[in-house]
C-alpha positions in Angstrom: 144.9 30.3 -76.1 146.5 30.1 -79.6 144.7 31.4 -82.7 143.4 28.0 -83.8 141.7 27.4 -80.4 140.3 31.0 -80.7 138.9 30.3 -84.1 137.3 27.1 -82.7 135.8 29.0 -79.8 134.4 31.8 -82.0 133.0 29.3 -84.5 131.6 26.8 -82.0 127.9 27.7 -82.6 128.4 27.3 -86.4 130.3 24.1 -85.9 127.5 22.4 -84.0 125.7 21.8 -87.3 128.2 21.6 -90.1 125.6 21.1 -92.8 124.2 24.6 -92.1 127.5 26.2 -91.5 128.6 28.9 -93.9 132.3 28.6 -94.7 132.4 32.1 -96.3 131.2 33.8 -93.0 133.7 31.8 -91.0 136.5 32.8 -93.4 135.7 36.5 -92.8 135.7 35.9 -89.0 139.1 34.2 -89.2 140.5 36.9 -91.4 139.4 39.6 -89.0 140.8 37.6 -86.1 144.2 36.9 -87.6 144.8 40.1 -89.6 146.4 42.0 -86.7 148.9 39.2 -86.1 149.5 38.9 -89.9 150.2 42.6 -90.1 152.6 42.6 -87.2 154.5 39.6 -88.5 154.6 41.0 -92.0 156.1 44.3 -91.0 158.5 42.7 -88.6 160.1 41.2 -91.7 159.4 43.8 -94.3 160.2 47.2 -92.8 160.7 49.6 -95.7 157.9 52.1 -96.6 157.5 50.6 -100.0 156.6 47.3 -98.4 153.2 48.7 -97.5 152.0 48.1 -101.0 152.9 44.4 -100.6 150.8 44.1 -97.5 147.9 45.5 -99.5 148.5 42.8 -102.0 148.5 40.2 -99.2 145.2 41.4 -97.9 143.7 41.1 -101.4 145.3 37.7 -102.0 143.8 35.9 -99.0 140.2 36.1 -100.1 141.3 35.1 -103.6 143.0 32.0 -102.3 140.0 31.0 -100.2 137.7 31.2 -103.2 139.9 28.7 -105.0 139.5 26.1 -102.3 136.9 23.4 -103.1 133.6 23.3 -101.1 134.5 19.7 -100.0 137.8 20.9 -98.5 136.1 23.9 -96.9 133.8 21.6 -95.0 136.7 19.2 -94.2 138.4 22.2 -92.6 135.4 22.8 -90.4 135.2 19.1 -89.4 138.9 19.2 -88.4 138.4 22.5 -86.6 135.5 21.1 -84.7 137.6 18.0 -83.6 140.2 20.2 -82.0 143.8 19.0 -81.8 143.1 15.9 -83.8 146.8 15.2 -84.4 147.3 14.5 -80.7 145.0 11.5 -80.8 146.1 8.0 -79.7 144.2 6.7 -82.8 146.8 8.0 -85.3 149.7 6.0 -86.6 151.7 7.2 -89.6 153.8 5.7 -92.4 156.4 7.5 -94.5 157.0 6.2 -98.0 158.3 6.9 -101.5 155.4 6.3 -103.9 157.3 4.6 -106.7 159.2 2.4 -104.2 156.1 1.4 -102.4 153.7 0.5 -105.2 154.6 2.3 -108.5 152.4 5.3 -108.6 149.5 7.2 -106.9 147.0 4.6 -108.2 149.2 2.0 -106.6 148.9 3.8 -103.3 145.1 3.8 -103.6 145.2 0.1 -104.2 147.1 -0.5 -101.0 144.6 1.3 -98.7 143.4 -2.2 -97.4 147.1 -2.9 -96.4 147.3 0.3 -94.4 144.0 -0.4 -92.7 145.1 -4.0 -91.8 148.3 -2.7 -90.2 146.4 0.2 -88.5 148.1 3.1 -90.4 145.9 6.1 -90.9 148.4 8.9 -91.6 150.6 8.8 -94.8 153.6 10.9 -95.6 154.2 10.6 -99.3 157.7 11.7 -100.2 157.9 14.4 -103.0 155.7 13.6 -106.0 156.1 16.9 -108.0 158.3 17.3 -111.0 162.0 17.3 -110.4 165.3 17.2 -112.4 165.8 14.0 -114.3 169.2 13.3 -112.8 170.3 14.1 -109.2 167.4 15.7 -107.4 168.0 15.0 -103.7 165.3 12.4 -103.5 162.7 14.8 -105.0 163.6 17.8 -102.8 164.9 19.7 -105.7 161.5 20.9 -107.1 160.6 22.0 -110.6 157.1 22.6 -109.5 155.1 22.8 -106.3 151.9 21.6 -107.8 152.5 19.6 -111.0 152.6 15.9 -110.3 155.5 14.0 -111.9 154.2 11.8 -114.7 155.8 8.7 -113.3 153.5 9.0 -110.3 150.4 10.1 -112.2 148.6 13.4 -112.6 146.8 16.1 -110.7 143.6 14.1 -111.3 145.1 10.9 -109.8 146.3 12.8 -106.8 142.8 14.3 -106.2 141.3 10.8 -106.6 143.7 9.4 -104.1 143.1 12.1 -101.5 139.4 11.7 -101.9 139.8 7.9 -101.2 142.0 8.6 -98.2 139.4 10.9 -96.7 136.7 8.3 -97.3 138.9 5.8 -95.3 139.8 8.2 -92.5 143.5 8.4 -93.6 145.3 11.8 -93.2 147.8 12.9 -95.8 151.1 14.8 -95.4 153.0 16.3 -98.3 156.3 18.2 -98.4 156.5 21.9 -99.0 160.1 22.5 -100.1 160.0 26.1 -98.7 163.8 26.9 -98.6 164.8 26.3 -102.2 163.9 25.4 -105.7 165.8 23.4 -108.3 167.8 25.3 -110.9 165.1 24.1 -113.4 162.3 25.9 -111.6 160.6 28.6 -113.8 162.0 31.4 -111.6 165.5 30.0 -111.8 165.3 29.5 -115.6 164.2 33.2 -116.0 167.0 34.2 -113.7 169.5 32.3 -115.9 168.1 34.1 -118.9 169.1 37.4 -117.3 165.8 38.5 -115.9 166.7 40.9 -113.0 163.3 40.5 -111.3 163.7 36.7 -110.9 167.4 37.0 -110.0 166.1 38.9 -106.9 164.1 35.8 -106.0 167.4 34.1 -105.0 170.7 35.1 -103.4 172.9 36.1 -106.4 176.2 38.0 -106.4 178.6 39.1 -109.2 181.7 38.4 -107.2 182.9 36.5 -104.0 182.8 39.5 -101.7 179.3 38.8 -100.1 179.5 35.0 -100.5 182.8 35.0 -98.6 181.3 37.1 -95.9 178.5 34.5 -95.6 180.9 31.6 -95.8 182.9 32.8 -92.8 180.1 31.5 -90.5 178.0 29.1 -92.7 178.5 25.4 -91.9 178.4 22.8 -94.8 175.4 20.6 -95.0 176.9 18.1 -97.6 180.6 18.7 -97.2 181.8 15.6 -99.2 179.4 16.0 -102.3 178.6 19.7 -102.2 181.2 21.7 -100.3 180.6 25.4 -99.7 177.4 27.3 -99.9 177.6 29.0 -103.3 177.7 27.8 -106.9 179.1 29.9 -109.8 176.8 30.0 -112.8 178.9 31.2 -115.8 175.8 31.8 -118.0 175.1 34.9 -115.9 178.4 35.4 -114.2 176.8 35.1 -110.8 177.4 33.3 -107.5 174.2 31.6 -106.4 173.5 30.6 -102.8 173.1 26.8 -102.7 173.3 25.6 -99.1 172.3 22.0 -99.9 173.3 21.0 -103.4 174.5 23.0 -106.4 171.2 22.4 -108.2 169.1 23.7 -105.2 168.9 27.4 -105.1 168.0 29.1 -101.8 165.0 31.4 -102.0 165.5 35.0 -100.9 162.7 35.7 -98.5 163.9 39.3 -97.8 162.0 39.9 -101.1 158.3 40.1 -100.2 157.4 38.9 -103.8 158.9 35.6 -102.9 156.7 35.2 -99.8 153.5 36.1 -101.7 154.3 33.7 -104.6 155.2 30.9 -102.2 152.0 31.5 -100.3 150.2 30.9 -103.5 152.1 27.7 -104.1 151.4 26.6 -100.5 147.6 27.0 -100.8 147.5 25.4 -104.2 149.3 22.4 -102.9 147.0 22.1 -99.9 144.0 22.3 -102.3 144.9 18.8 -103.5 143.6 17.5 -100.2 146.6 17.8 -97.8 146.0 17.6 -94.1 149.6 18.2 -92.9 152.2 20.4 -94.6 155.8 19.2 -93.9 157.7 22.5 -93.9 161.1 21.2 -95.3 164.4 22.7 -94.1 162.6 25.6 -92.3 165.5 26.3 -90.0 167.4 27.8 -93.0 164.7 30.2 -94.3 166.4 33.5 -93.3 170.0 34.3 -94.1 172.1 36.9 -92.3 175.8 37.6 -92.6 177.7 36.9 -89.4 175.5 34.1 -88.4 175.1 30.4 -89.3 171.8 31.4 -90.9 169.9 28.7 -89.1 167.1 29.1 -86.5 167.2 32.9 -86.8 164.3 34.9 -85.2 163.2 36.1 -88.7 162.8 32.4 -89.8 160.4 31.9 -86.9 158.5 35.1 -87.8 158.3 34.0 -91.5 157.0 30.5 -90.6 154.3 32.0 -88.3 153.3 34.4 -91.1 152.8 31.5 -93.4 150.9 29.7 -90.7 148.6 32.6 -89.8 147.8 33.2 -93.5 147.1 29.5 -94.2 145.0 29.3 -91.1 142.6 31.9 -92.5 142.3 30.1 -95.8 142.4 26.4 -94.7 142.1 26.1 -90.9 142.0 22.3 -91.0 145.6 22.1 -92.4 148.5 22.0 -89.9 152.3 22.4 -90.1 155.1 20.0 -89.3 158.5 21.5 -88.5 161.2 19.6 -90.4 164.1 20.9 -88.2 166.6 18.4 -87.0 168.1 20.6 -84.3 168.6 20.5 -80.5 165.6 20.0 -78.2 166.0 23.6 -77.0 165.8 24.9 -80.5 163.1 22.6 -81.8 160.5 23.6 -79.2 160.8 27.2 -80.5 159.2 26.0 -83.8 156.0 25.5 -81.9 156.1 29.3 -81.3 157.2 31.4 -78.4 155.6 34.4 -76.6 152.8 35.8 -78.7 153.6 33.1 -81.3 153.1 30.2 -78.9 151.0 27.6 -80.7 150.9 29.8 -83.7 153.9 28.5 -85.6 154.1 24.7 -86.2 151.7 22.2 -84.7 154.0 19.1 -85.0 157.7 18.6 -85.0 160.1 15.6 -85.5 161.4 14.2 -82.2 164.9 13.8 -83.6 166.5 13.8 -80.2 164.5 10.7 -79.1 165.4 9.0 -82.3 169.2 9.5 -81.9 169.1 8.7 -78.2 167.3 5.4 -78.8 170.0 4.4 -81.3 172.6 5.5 -78.8 171.0 3.2 -76.1 171.0 0.2 -78.5 174.7 0.6 -79.1 175.7 1.3 -75.5 173.1 -1.0 -74.0 172.5 1.8 -71.5 169.8 4.5 -71.0 171.8 7.0 -69.0 172.1 9.5 -71.8 168.5 8.9 -72.8 167.2 9.6 -69.3 169.4 12.7 -68.7 168.5 14.2 -72.1 164.8 13.7 -71.7 164.7 15.1 -68.2 166.1 18.3 -69.7 163.8 18.7 -72.8 161.8 21.9 -72.5 158.0 21.5 -72.2 156.2 22.0 -75.4 153.0 24.0 -75.7 149.8 22.0 -74.9 148.5 22.4 -78.4 151.5 20.7 -80.1 152.8 17.2 -80.5 155.8 15.2 -81.7 156.4 12.8 -84.5 158.3 9.9 -82.9 160.3 7.8 -85.3 163.2 5.4 -85.5 164.4 6.5 -88.9 163.2 8.3 -92.0 164.4 8.6 -95.6 167.4 10.6 -94.4 170.4 9.6 -92.4 170.6 9.1 -88.6 172.4 12.1 -87.2 174.2 11.9 -83.8 172.6 15.1 -82.4 173.6 14.3 -78.9 174.5 16.9 -76.2 178.3 16.9 -75.6 177.7 18.3 -72.1 175.5 15.5 -71.1 178.0 12.9 -72.6 180.8 14.5 -70.6 178.8 14.4 -67.4 178.5 10.7 -67.8 182.3 10.5 -67.9 182.6 9.8 -71.6 184.7 11.8 -74.1 182.1 13.2 -76.7 184.4 12.8 -79.7 185.4 9.2 -78.8 181.7 8.4 -78.0 180.5 9.5 -81.4 183.4 7.5 -83.0 182.2 4.5 -81.1 178.6 4.9 -82.4 179.8 5.4 -86.0 182.0 2.3 -85.7 179.2 0.3 -84.1 176.7 1.0 -86.8 178.9 1.4 -89.8 180.8 -1.9 -89.6 183.9 -0.6 -87.8 183.6 -3.2 -85.0 183.7 -6.9 -85.9 181.5 -7.9 -83.0 178.7 -5.4 -83.8 175.5 -6.9 -85.3 174.7 -3.7 -87.2 175.2 -3.4 -91.0 175.1 0.3 -91.7 177.0 2.8 -93.7 178.6 6.3 -93.3 177.0 9.3 -94.9 178.7 12.6 -95.4 181.9 11.6 -93.6 184.2 14.5 -92.9 187.8 13.0 -92.8 189.1 16.2 -91.2 186.8 15.9 -88.1 185.8 12.3 -88.1 182.2 13.3 -88.2 179.7 11.2 -90.0 176.1 10.4 -90.1 174.6 6.8 -90.3 172.5 5.1 -93.0 170.8 1.7 -93.0 167.4 0.2 -92.7 166.0 -0.4 -89.2 166.3 -4.1 -89.5 169.9 -4.1 -90.8 171.0 -1.6 -88.1 169.5 -3.9 -85.5 171.3 -7.0 -86.7 168.7 -8.9 -88.8 170.8 -8.7 -92.1 173.9 -10.1 -90.4 171.9 -12.7 -88.6 170.2 -14.0 -91.8 173.5 -13.9 -93.7 175.2 -16.0 -91.1 172.1 -18.2 -90.5 172.2 -17.4 -86.8 168.8 -18.3 -85.5 169.4 -16.8 -82.0 170.7 -13.6 -83.5 167.5 -13.4 -85.7 165.4 -13.7 -82.6 167.3 -11.0 -80.8 167.0 -8.7 -83.8 163.3 -9.2 -84.0 163.0 -8.4 -80.2 165.0 -5.2 -80.7 162.8 -4.1 -83.6 159.6 -4.7 -81.7 161.0 -3.0 -78.5 161.9 0.2 -80.3 158.6 0.3 -82.2 156.9 -0.3 -78.8 158.6 2.8 -77.5 157.6 5.1 -80.4 154.0 3.8 -80.3 153.7 4.6 -76.6 155.7 7.8 -76.3 153.9 11.2 -76.5 153.1 12.0 -80.1 152.4 10.5 -83.5 154.4 7.3 -84.2 155.8 7.3 -87.8 156.9 4.0 -89.3 159.2 4.1 -92.4 157.6 1.8 -95.1 159.3 -1.6 -95.0 160.3 -1.5 -91.3 156.9 -3.1 -90.5 158.2 -6.3 -92.2 161.9 -6.0 -91.3 163.1 -5.0 -94.8 166.9 -5.1 -95.1 169.3 -2.7 -96.8 168.8 -2.2 -100.5 172.1 -2.1 -102.5 170.6 -1.7 -106.0 171.2 2.1 -105.7 174.9 1.4 -106.5 173.9 0.5 -110.0 172.3 3.9 -110.6 174.8 6.7 -111.5 172.4 9.3 -110.1 172.2 7.6 -106.7 175.4 5.7 -106.1 177.1 8.7 -104.4 174.3 9.0 -101.9 174.4 6.2 -99.3 171.0 7.2 -98.0 169.4 5.2 -100.8 170.6 2.0 -99.0 167.8 2.7 -96.4 165.1 3.5 -99.1 164.2 0.0 -100.2 161.3 -1.1 -102.4 158.4 -2.4 -100.5 158.7 -6.2 -99.9 155.3 -7.4 -101.1 156.6 -10.9 -101.1 157.0 -10.8 -97.3 153.5 -9.2 -97.0 152.1 -12.1 -99.1 153.7 -14.6 -96.6 152.4 -13.0 -93.4 150.4 -16.2 -92.7 153.7 -18.0 -92.1 154.3 -17.0 -88.4 157.9 -18.4 -88.2 159.2 -15.8 -90.7 160.9 -12.8 -89.0 158.9 -10.5 -91.3 155.7 -12.0 -90.1 156.7 -11.8 -86.4 157.6 -8.1 -86.8 154.4 -7.2 -88.7 152.1 -9.1 -86.3 153.9 -7.5 -83.3 153.6 -4.0 -84.7 150.0 -4.4 -85.8 149.1 -5.7 -82.3 150.8 -2.7 -80.6 149.0 -0.2 -83.0 145.7 -1.9 -82.2 146.3 -1.6 -78.4 147.4 2.0 -78.8 144.1 2.9 -80.4 142.2 1.4 -77.6 144.2 3.1 -74.8 143.1 6.7 -74.3 146.1 7.5 -72.1 148.3 7.5 -75.2 146.6 10.7 -76.4 149.2 13.4 -76.1 148.3 15.8 -73.3 151.8 16.5 -72.2 151.2 13.5 -69.9 154.6 11.8 -70.2 156.8 11.3 -67.1 160.3 9.7 -67.3 161.1 7.8 -64.1 164.5 6.6 -62.7 164.6 2.8 -63.0 167.8 2.6 -60.8 169.2 0.3 -63.5 171.3 1.8 -66.3 170.0 -0.7 -68.8 166.3 0.0 -68.3 164.1 2.7 -69.7 161.1 3.6 -67.6 158.4 6.1 -68.4 154.7 6.6 -67.7 151.7 8.0 -69.6 149.4 9.4 -67.0 145.7 10.5 -66.9 143.7 12.6 -64.5 141.5 9.7 -63.6 144.4 7.8 -62.1 144.7 5.5 -65.0 148.1 5.1 -66.6 150.5 3.0 -68.6 154.0 2.3 -67.4 156.5 1.4 -70.1 159.5 -0.7 -69.2 162.2 -1.5 -71.8 165.4 -3.5 -71.3 168.2 -2.4 -73.7 170.6 -5.1 -72.6 171.2 -8.6 -74.0 171.0 -10.0 -70.4 168.0 -10.1 -68.1 167.8 -7.0 -65.8 166.3 -6.5 -62.4 163.8 -3.8 -61.6 162.9 -2.9 -58.0 159.2 -3.8 -57.5 159.0 -1.0 -54.9 159.2 1.5 -57.8 156.2 -0.2 -59.5 154.3 -0.3 -56.2 154.9 3.4 -55.4 153.7 4.3 -58.9 150.5 2.3 -58.4 151.2 -0.6 -60.8 151.2 -3.4 -58.2 147.6 -4.5 -57.4 147.0 -7.3 -54.9 150.6 -8.3 -55.4 150.2 -8.6 -59.1 151.4 -6.9 -62.3 149.4 -6.8 -65.6 151.0 -6.3 -69.0 148.8 -4.9 -71.8 151.1 -6.2 -74.6 151.0 -9.8 -73.6 147.5 -9.6 -72.0 149.0 -11.4 -69.0 148.9 -11.0 -65.2 151.3 -12.5 -62.7 151.9 -12.5 -59.0 155.1 -11.0 -57.7 157.2 -13.7 -55.9 159.9 -11.3 -54.6 160.8 -7.6 -54.3 162.6 -7.8 -57.7 161.1 -8.0 -61.2 163.1 -9.6 -64.0 163.0 -7.9 -67.4 164.1 -10.2 -70.1 166.6 -9.1 -72.8 165.1 -6.5 -75.1 161.7 -7.0 -73.5 159.1 -4.2 -73.4 156.2 -4.1 -71.1 153.1 -1.8 -71.1 152.0 -2.2 -67.5 148.6 -1.0 -66.6 146.8 -0.3 -63.3 144.0 -2.7 -62.4 
C-alpha cells in the first residue's frame, strides 16, 4: 500500500461526509503519517550535520504552505482522495495545447470549454503560461517565474477564473513545473549575475574549466546542433554555468537544500491556482554527479519522492506526471521502487509505445512493437501511463538496439530508414516530416511533423490524391484508436483531432526558425471545426471518428487501467493484437492492421480468447455483428476493430 492509499484508508470515516470533514485535522494526520518518510528521504540527500537545521525549516514550512491553500481546493483534495486513483479511469481523455496557438489566451480557453466537451476531452495540459524571456525561451520552458502568468495569456486572476470553470465542468488541469532549470532572467539568476554568492550556489557555477571538463567527460549533449556542450561562460561574473539544455537555461543545484525548500514553495504556490496534475519537467536530470551521465540517478528519484511526499501532505489531491523520455526499464522506476513504490510519480509518458507505433507505420510490421511490449516491466497498480502519438516536442527513436538486432535488422541502418521515411529522404514515402537535432557525425536525428503530415495527409492533399487522403485518414483513426484503448490516459495534441497539417509560419520568426519543432505546433484550425457538418472533409471524418471512439471508451469500463492489458501473438507480422481484460470475463480485443493490404487473422485465436459467440464476431467501433464464413478473418488495410464478447 502506497502513502496515498494509506491516507485514504485512514481518512475513510471523515471522507464519508465531506461537508463535515475537517481538512485541518486530516492535514495533521497526513503530516504525522508521511513525516518519517520525508525525514528519511531528506537525510538520504542532505547528509551533513548542518543540514538538520534545514529539516527543521521544512517541518515548519509544511503547515505554512497548507494554510495558504484555499478552502475550496482543500475540499477538492478530499473529493479526489475519496475517489481513489481517479486518473486510471476510462472516462478521462486529455488534450495538450499551447494557449495562444489554441485560442489567444486563458479567457479564450474558457470560451472553448463547449468544444472540449463536444469532443469528449476532460483533461487539459496547458503548455507553460508563466513569464519567460522575450526571445528564445524553449517554448516557454525557460521560466522567469513559476507563478506569474505571462501578460499575453492573462493574469493570475484569469487563471483562477479558468480553473474554477474547469472544475465546474469536470475538466482536470495539468501544468508544467520546470523543476530542473530556470531561465537566466529568473530573479535568482539575476542576483547571481550581480555577484551574490548565496544565489550563485543555487546553480552549478565554476571559475574555470576544471570541474566542467570533468562533468563533460560523461555528459551527453541534449541539443548538439544549437547548444553544444553543457556549460556556458558568463563574462559578467567570470563563471562557467551548467546549462544542459540551452545556454539561457541554468540547471538548479539541488545539492543545496535551500534550492529544494524554495522550489517546494514554488510548487505549492503553482498548485494553489487549481492544478490537478503537475508535469515534472526534465526530472531525469535533477541530480548531477561527476563520472556519470547525470540522468536517472538514485538521488534524482529520492528528490522526486521527497517533493511528492511533501506535496501529498499539503495537497493530497494533486498528482505527479513524470516527464522522462527514457527506456521502459528506466521509466517504470519513476513510479517508485522498494519503499518508494507508488510514492514517486503517479503517471508517466508511454514514450516507448509512441515511438514503436511510428516504427510500425513505417515498416508496416508489428514485430518490434510486440517484442518490446512483451518485455516492458510491470508498473505498480496505483500508476498509469499517458499514451500519445506526439506532443509539442520531437519524436525520438528510443528503440532497443538489442530487439532490433534480434529481428535481423541493423540498428543503425534501421534508424536511418525511419529518419528517411519520415523526413522526406524516400520519394515513395507519404510522410512530410523534418529532422530535429541532426548529428552529422553519427547520423542521429529526431523527427518533427504534425500527426496528419507524418501520416501522409499533407502530401495527399497537395497532389489531390483522393485514395491517399482516405488511407491517411484511416491511419490517423487507427493510431488514435490504439491510444484510446491501450492502458492509460489518451492524450491528443490539439489540432490532431481535425487533421491539422504542418505549420511553416515559424520560419518567418527569427526566434523560432532554428527550431523545427515549431512545424508541429500549429495554430488551432477553427475553420475546420466550423465545417464539421460537412462529412466529406478529411478534418470532419477524423473529428467524428475520434469523438465516437472517446464516447465508446467512456462507456466501456474495461478500459479503466487496472494493469489489465495482455498483448497476444496474431501470427501475422502486420497485425497488432491486444486485449483489455476484466475479472467478470468481459473484455475488449483490439485488432489493428498496419499494412496497406488486407491481412488474414486466424479465427481460432479469436475463438480461444472467447470472442467468437455462436459463430459470430461483434465490433464495438462499427456497432456491427457478422457471421464467420471461414476459419480466417480478413482485416482491411489500416482497419482497427474493438471486438467484444457477447
